[in-house]
C-alpha positions as CSV (number, residue, x, y, z in Angstrom):
1,M,46.2,21.8,83.9
2,L,46.4,18.4,85.0
3,S,47.9,17.4,88.5
4,D,51.3,16.1,89.2
5,K,50.0,12.1,88.9
6,T,53.3,11.1,91.4
7,V,52.5,9.3,94.5
8,Q,55.1,8.7,97.1
9,T,54.9,6.0,100.0
10,A,56.9,6.4,103.0
11,L,57.0,4.2,106.4
12,A,54.6,5.5,108.5
13,Q,57.1,5.3,111.3
14,S,59.5,7.5,109.5
15,F,56.9,9.7,107.1
16,I,58.0,12.8,106.3
17,Y,55.1,15.0,104.4
18,Q,56.4,17.1,101.3
19,P,53.8,19.7,100.5
20,P,52.4,20.8,97.0
21,M,54.1,24.1,95.7
22,S,51.0,25.9,96.6
23,A,51.6,25.3,100.0
24,H,55.3,27.0,100.0
25,N,54.7,30.7,101.0
26,A,50.8,30.6,101.1
27,K,48.8,32.9,103.6
28,R,46.0,30.5,104.1
29,I,46.0,27.1,104.0
30,L,42.7,24.5,104.0
31,V,43.2,20.8,105.9
32,K,40.7,18.8,105.5
33,P,41.4,15.6,108.0
34,N,39.2,12.5,108.8
35,L,38.0,13.6,112.2
36,G,34.5,12.7,112.2
37,Y,34.1,10.3,114.9
38,P,35.1,10.3,118.5
39,V,37.7,7.2,117.9
40,A,40.9,7.1,117.7
41,A,43.1,5.7,114.3
42,P,42.2,3.8,112.5
43,V,38.9,4.8,112.3
44,T,40.1,8.5,111.9
45,V,43.4,9.9,111.1
46,S,46.6,9.3,113.8
47,M,47.6,12.0,115.4
48,K,51.2,11.2,114.7
49,I,50.4,11.5,110.8
50,L,48.5,14.5,110.8
51,G,51.0,16.3,113.3
52,Q,53.6,15.4,110.1
53,V,51.5,17.4,107.7
54,L,50.8,20.2,110.1
55,T,54.4,20.5,110.9
56,A,55.9,20.2,107.1
57,L,53.1,23.0,106.2
58,R,54.2,25.6,109.0
59,Q,57.8,24.8,107.3
60,A,56.5,25.3,103.8
61,S,55.1,28.9,105.1
62,P,55.9,30.0,108.6
63,S,53.1,32.8,108.4
64,A,50.3,31.1,107.0
65,E,47.0,30.7,108.9
66,I,46.3,26.9,108.7
67,L,42.9,25.9,109.1
68,I,41.9,22.4,110.1
69,V,38.5,22.0,108.8
70,E,36.1,19.2,109.3
71,G,32.3,18.0,109.4
72,V,31.5,15.4,112.0
73,C,29.1,12.2,111.5
74,S,28.5,11.8,115.2
75,P,26.6,13.4,117.6
76,V,29.7,14.3,119.3
77,S,31.1,18.0,118.9
78,L,34.0,18.3,116.5
79,A,35.8,20.2,119.5
80,D,34.9,17.6,121.6
81,I,36.5,14.8,118.9
82,A,39.4,17.2,118.8
83,G,40.1,16.9,122.5
84,R,39.7,13.3,122.9
85,N,41.8,12.3,119.8
86,G,44.5,14.5,120.8
87,L,44.7,17.4,118.0
88,Y,45.1,20.2,120.5
89,P,48.6,20.0,121.6
90,L,49.5,20.0,117.5
91,L,48.0,23.1,116.8
92,D,50.3,26.5,117.1
93,E,49.1,29.8,117.5
94,G,48.7,30.0,113.3
95,M,46.3,27.0,113.5
96,Q,42.5,27.0,114.0
97,L,40.0,24.0,114.1
98,V,36.7,25.0,112.0
99,D,33.6,23.0,112.3
100,A,32.7,22.6,108.7
101,D,28.8,23.0,109.3
102,T,29.1,26.3,110.4
103,L,31.0,28.1,107.7
104,P,29.0,30.0,104.8
105,L,28.6,28.0,101.7
106,L,28.6,28.4,98.3
107,E,27.2,26.1,95.1
108,Y,29.9,24.6,93.3
109,P,29.6,23.5,89.9
110,N,29.9,19.9,88.6
111,L,32.6,20.2,86.1
112,S,31.9,16.6,84.6
113,S,30.6,16.1,81.4
114,V,28.0,13.2,82.6
115,P,27.3,14.1,86.3
116,V,25.7,11.3,88.3
117,R,23.1,13.2,90.5
118,F,24.2,16.6,91.5
119,Q,24.7,19.2,89.2
120,T,25.9,21.3,91.9
121,M,26.6,20.8,95.2
122,W,27.0,23.2,98.3
123,A,30.1,23.3,100.2
124,P,32.3,25.9,102.2
125,A,32.9,29.1,100.4
126,L,36.2,28.9,102.1
127,L,37.6,26.3,99.4
128,Q,37.6,29.2,96.9
129,E,39.2,31.6,99.7
130,V,42.9,29.5,100.6
131,D,46.1,29.3,98.5
132,C,46.1,25.3,99.1
133,R,43.8,22.6,100.2
134,I,44.9,19.2,101.6
135,T,42.6,16.0,102.0
136,V,44.1,13.9,104.7
137,G,42.5,10.6,104.7
138,T,42.7,7.1,105.9
139,L,42.3,3.5,104.1
140,K,39.1,1.8,105.3
141,R,36.9,-0.9,103.9
142,T,33.3,-1.2,104.8
143,I,30.3,-3.1,103.2
144,L,27.7,-1.2,101.6
145,K,24.8,-2.6,99.5
146,D,26.8,-6.2,99.7
147,E,29.7,-4.5,98.0
148,P,33.0,-3.7,99.4
149,L,33.4,0.3,99.7
150,I,37.2,1.6,100.0
151,S,37.2,5.1,101.6
152,A,40.3,7.1,101.1
153,S,41.2,10.8,100.8
154,L,38.5,11.4,98.1
155,K,35.8,9.9,100.2
156,N,37.3,11.8,103.0
157,L,35.7,15.1,101.4
158,Y,31.9,14.2,102.8
159,G,32.8,15.7,105.6
160,L,32.6,19.3,104.0
161,F,29.2,18.9,103.0
162,P,26.8,20.7,105.2
163,R,24.4,18.1,107.1
164,S,21.9,20.6,106.8
165,K,21.4,19.9,103.0
166,Y,22.5,16.7,103.0
167,K,20.9,14.8,106.1
168,A,18.4,12.0,105.3
169,R,16.8,9.9,108.1
170,S,19.7,10.7,110.8
171,P,20.6,14.8,111.5
172,N,24.2,13.3,112.1
173,S,25.2,12.0,108.4
174,R,24.7,12.9,105.3
175,G,22.1,10.5,103.7
176,Q,21.6,12.1,100.6
177,L,24.8,11.5,99.8
178,H,24.4,7.6,99.4
179,R,22.0,7.8,96.5
180,P,21.8,6.1,94.2
181,S,25.3,4.8,95.7
182,V,28.3,6.1,97.4
183,P,30.3,5.2,94.7
184,Q,28.7,7.1,92.1
185,V,28.0,10.1,94.4
186,L,31.9,10.7,94.4
187,Q,32.2,11.2,91.0
188,D,30.0,14.2,91.8
189,V,32.1,15.0,94.8
190,Y,35.4,14.8,92.9
191,F,34.0,17.1,89.8
192,C,32.4,19.6,92.4
193,I,35.0,20.5,94.7
194,G,37.7,17.6,94.7
195,H,39.6,18.4,91.8
196,L,40.1,21.8,93.9
197,F,42.5,20.0,96.2
198,D,46.1,20.5,95.6
199,G,47.6,17.3,97.6
200,A,46.1,14.2,99.5
201,V,47.6,11.9,102.4
202,V,46.3,8.3,103.0
203,D,47.3,7.3,106.6
204,A,47.1,3.7,106.3
205,D,49.4,2.8,109.0
206,R,46.8,0.8,110.5
207,R,43.8,0.1,108.4
208,L,40.2,-0.1,108.9
209,I,38.5,-3.5,107.7
210,S,34.5,-3.3,108.6
211,R,32.0,-6.4,108.8
212,D,29.3,-3.9,107.9
213,W,28.2,-0.4,106.5
214,K,29.8,1.2,109.8
215,P,33.2,3.3,109.5
216,D,33.7,3.5,112.9
217,K,33.9,-0.3,113.7
218,G,35.8,-3.3,112.8
219,D,38.9,-5.0,112.5
220,T,42.5,-3.5,112.7
221,I,45.2,-4.5,110.5
222,E,48.6,-3.0,110.6
223,F,50.1,-2.0,107.5
224,G,52.6,0.8,108.3
225,K,52.6,2.7,104.9
226,V,51.4,6.4,103.8
227,F,50.7,7.7,100.4
228,F,50.5,11.4,99.5
229,G,50.9,13.2,96.2
230,D,49.1,16.4,94.7
231,D,46.1,14.2,93.3
232,P,43.6,12.8,95.4
233,I,42.9,10.1,92.7
234,S,45.9,8.9,92.3
235,V,46.9,8.5,95.9
236,D,43.7,6.4,96.4
237,R,44.4,4.6,93.5
238,A,48.2,3.7,94.6
239,A,47.1,3.1,98.4
240,C,44.4,0.4,97.3
241,Q,47.0,-1.1,95.0
242,A,49.5,-1.7,97.5
243,A,47.3,-3.1,100.2
244,G,46.1,-5.3,97.9
245,E,42.4,-4.3,97.3
246,A,40.5,-4.2,94.2
247,I,40.7,-0.5,92.6
248,P,37.2,1.1,93.1
249,H,35.4,1.6,90.1
250,Y,34.6,5.3,90.8
251,L,38.7,5.7,90.2
252,D,38.6,4.5,87.0
253,V,35.4,6.3,85.9
254,I,37.0,9.7,87.3
255,D,40.2,9.1,85.2
256,Q,38.0,8.6,82.1
257,I,36.2,11.3,82.3
258,R,39.4,13.7,83.1
259,S,41.2,12.3,80.1
260,R,38.2,13.0,77.8
261,Q,37.6,16.5,79.1
262,S,41.7,17.3,79.1
263,S,41.8,17.0,75.3
264,S,39.1,19.9,75.4
265,D,41.2,22.0,77.9
266,Q,39.5,21.5,80.9
267,R,41.0,21.7,84.0
268,F,41.7,19.1,86.6
């Protein structure tokens, strides 16, 4: 069954999150925020937006265990990043911050009919042990190999892949996921784990425009909007359209593959 492709847009100052149906009365919910760097929004998700997401999830499931899972791309630990960015005051006693690099792993099959590089990808087994999964990304543009790269709710999932398996020259990053290119590998990311996500949020209150490949440095543009829905691909597409960014080719390719495979009863 295809995800609901409806995307909602809200002003950041009055944003109230509406969780997917799977969040209601869930026992365990996984939230993957963009918190990979010890830098505040727009490099990472704003605590105001993330707080609204956590509040809505708690209202939907008063007794759920809510796990905030991130794998950093910095020498700074996740605990320190959370402290610097102001995450801890948002957490109630049923919420827990978890470093993705410490979790047991599972090899997820690539459900695409045309994998780019990875036939399978390793990610936390926890993804299959929860009732609901939400990705909360930011809207950023970097330059990679002389081409603009848009990062939003799908690219945010890079933080779930273990650096122990996907590092290259730097132990702090996941260089293996940059070959042959990030836009191509994102296709594999979606069909290995992205299709599992029940909801997506893109924090575009302030956008980051980098002058090079660095996703933690750049110019800040006030935009004042938040995009959310059940399907990460549709949410990312809507955010790009509203921001005047060219639609990333990887979103079109993923939609084309989903369309072809849906006719064969594949479930995305």
